[in-house]
N, C-alpha and C positions, 0 to 999 in steps of 0.2 A: 415429448421427449421424455420415458420415464427416468428418476433419479437411478433404480440399480442399472438403468444401458450408459446414463453418461457417468456413473462413476466408472463404469464400466470403459469405457472410450477414452477418458481421463487417464488409465492407467497406462493404456493402450499408447497415449500424446506422451508420459512423461518418461517411458519407456523408450519410444523413439526418440524423444528431444532433449532428454536428462544426460546424456553423456558428456554435450555440448552447451550444456550451463551449468556454471559454478552451484546455482538453485534453481529449483522449479518447483512452484508449489500451485496447490488447485485453490481456487478463489471463486469469487460469485456466488450465485446458488447453490451450485454442487455443492459447495462449502461450508453454507449454511443446510444440506439436507434439507432443501425445498423440494416436495413429491414429483413436481415436474419442470426441470428447470427448461428456461427457451433455450437455453445455448450452456457450452465450457468457455471457463474464462480458466485464463492459465496467469501468473506471472513468474517472467525469470529473470535470472540476473546471468546475461551471457559470457561466457567464453571466449578468449582472445588466444591468435596463436601467430607467434614470430612468423612473418611469411618472407622478409627482406631485413637486409641490415641498413641502418638511419645514414643518412651522408650527411657528411660531416660533422660527425660523431653524435648525429643529432638520434631521438627516437628511437627504433626500430620501427617500422610497418607492420602493423597487429593485423591480422584477418577476424569477420566476427562469426566465429563457428556457429552459432545458431543462426544467424542469415544467410549464410550460406546452407547449408541442409534445408532450412524451410526454401529457398529458390531451388534445390535440388527436389524435396520432394513434390513441390510442385510442377517441376517439369515432367517429373517422372509418374504424374497424376495418382499419387499419393493421395496427394490434398489437391484442391482444388481453389480456385482465388473465387472470396463470393461478391454476388452481386452488387452493382455500380448499385452507389448514397441517391436519392433521392433528399432533397431539400430545398424550404423557399430561402429565396435573397431578392430583398427590393422586389416584393411581390412578383418574381417570376419561380418559376420552378427548375431547378440548376441539378446537372444528373455530373456525379464527381464517380470516380473510380476505387472501389474500398479499400481502407487501409492495407499498405503493406512496404511499409520502413523499419528501420533498423529499432525503431519505441513499439510499434503499434502495428499485429500484424490479423487482419480479419479472415477467416478462412472456412470453405468446407471441411469438412471429415466425415467419411458413411452419411452424406447428409446433410447433415447439423454442424453448425454455426460454430464456429470456433474463433472466440478474441483473446490474440496472447500480447499481454504485456510487457515490456521491457522496461526494466529500471537502469536509468541512464541517469551519470553525476545533469543536473542539481539533485532530481529526487532522491529519497530513502527507500531501504526495501519495509518497513515501517507503515509509513506512511502508503507507500503502495500498493502495500497488499489491502492493509486497512481500507480504501475508499475502492479496491477494485471485489471486497468483498460484499460490500453495499447493503443493506440495498439504500436505495435513493434517499427514503425518510431519514433512514437509522447517521449519512455522512450531512445530510441537511442539520441534523441535532449537532454532530459531533465537532465541525467545521467550527460550530459558534463557539461551541464551550470555554476558548480558552479565552475568549477578547475580554472578556471583564479584566484578565493580565497579560495585556502586549502579546497574545501566544497568537498566530493567524497558520495556515497551511497555504502553502505559495510553490508552485512549482515541484509538484510533488516531493515537498519536505515540507518541516516543522518551524517556522521563525519565532523571535520574540523580536519586535520593535522594541528600544530604549532610545532614550535620548544622551545627548552629550555626558551629562552625569552618572548615568547607568540605571535610572526610572525607567522601569518600561511605560511604555502611553497603552492604554486599555481605551476600548470601546468600539474596536471594530471600525477605527474610521482613520483615514490616511494618516501617518505621519509626517511630521514637518522637513519637508526635503533637507534642509538648511543643515539639519540636528540632529537627524534620527541616524541609528544604528543599528543595520540589522542583522540581529544572532543566530546564525544555524542551530538547533537544537540536535542531539546528536539521538537519532532514533532505529536504531539497526533493525530491531524486532517489532512485532503489534503492539506488543504489551509495552512499550517503550512512549508510544503515544498517551495513550492511555494514563501515564505514570506523568508526564511529562504536563497535561490538561486536569492533572486533579480529580479523574473520572477513575468511577470503577470499574475492574473489567464485563465485560459480556459478551459471552460467547457467542460463536459465528452462527448459530441457531438460535441464538435467542435474538439475533438483529432483523425484527422483523419489520421496524419502522421505529418512528421517535416514541423515545421511553416516556411516559404519563408524565403530565406536568412538566416536561422537559423546557417549557417554553422559560420557566420564569430561572433557570441555568444561563439563560442571556442576560440578567441582567448584570451591570458594572457594578463592583465593590469587592470585596476579598474573594480569598478563595474559598474559605469555611459556606460564603454565602450562594456557593452552587449547591450547595447540598439544599436548599430549603427550595420545596414543591417537585425536587424530583423523587418518584416511585420509592417507598421503601424498597424494595427488589432488587432495587440498584446500589443500596449501600446495606449490606449484612452485618451480622452485629463483627465489632473490631477483631474478636475471638475467632470469629467463623473464618476459614479459608476462601477465595472465593474458585472454586475451580468448573474448569469447566464439565459437563457431562460425559457420562460413558462415550456416549456413539463419539464426540469428537476428539475425545481420549485413546479411540480406537480399542477400549474393551469390547464394542457390543459389535465390534465390526468382521463382519465373516467375508473372509472369499471363496462364495458360494461357488462361484463358476469358473474358479481358477485361474484369473485373469490377472489376477493386481491390484484387483479396483480400492480394494479393502485395504492389501499391504501398503498402497500409496497413502492414504489419509493418514492410516497407524504411523507410517516411518514420519510420514510430513511433522505430524504432531510430536512425537519424541525428539524430532531434528531441531525442531523451536526450543519445546524444552533444553536439550540440552546447548544451545547458543544461549541460550536466558544463562546459562548457571555460570558459563565460562567469560559472558561479558562484562566487565566491571566500568559501569559509564564515569564514574570519577577518575579513571585514566585517560579519559580522552582529551585530546585538546584543549589548552586552555582555554581559548578562544578560538572559536570559529569564524570567521566574518566571511562576507558571498560579497565583495567589491562588484559584480557585474550588477547587483541591487540596484535601480534608481536613488533609492529610498538613502543610500548608505557614501555620506556624504561630510566627510569632517568628523570627526573626533574618535573620540577609543573607549572603549569598554575590556574590559575582559569578564570572563562568564567560567563560573570552575565548578559547571556541576549542576546537574537537575533542582533545583529549585533555590538555588542561592541568589537567586536577584529578587 
């Protein structure tokens, strides 16, 4: 599939599904401006509408508007369910239905594969958007970038492991379950993930693989050690702003076909910038603990913002 076609289809999908989402953006190889994407990937935050009052003053019954629309579009044959997935397990070939749930939908639209990833708790938008933009080799690098300071990717969010005294646990090793506290780092936007990991922003279309020399970024040590061995282009001069190329900012995205494809990516970039300007990380809750995590047993710790540990 040509990039122009993928952008046009992406624009059509955003127009159809956008009214049923709090937020819906293009990810994957289309966002990276790959010349011939294999598929279209979208990340969505669904809208919920009240369909009934709760019983005995409980929470009201909510309906997932995105899920309802996805099923309606399949029933009306605007979308088609994707082909069954084959994989090997214990030496046997297993055939399973393509994903189609409130967290992940795989469909066919105009003959092309579309993967729709839904952000649901405990996942965050920033982490989900980062990982679903890819590619795989870049993801393999960035998920290890915070190990030296006890920062890990877990269940679609960014967490920090600390002991009962508040000291982070580095090295990429499981923490002591009896004394470990797991802190969720707020990452409402993709750039928040880069900042929490203390690595420079890399524009989507520049994420072509593992950055040169980044293997040394996995070594343990202080935050400054992460810079040694990483290619210089990832760390421009301190006085120079790190800006995405014009194509990502939308300056050269012409909507020649008149279908809104260029407008979708242009608006997506503008909305992300606006959210970054209005978000104040210091206003986040002082402590964001995650009780479901098996590592969180005993101890307590207050986290007061990025870089405070």
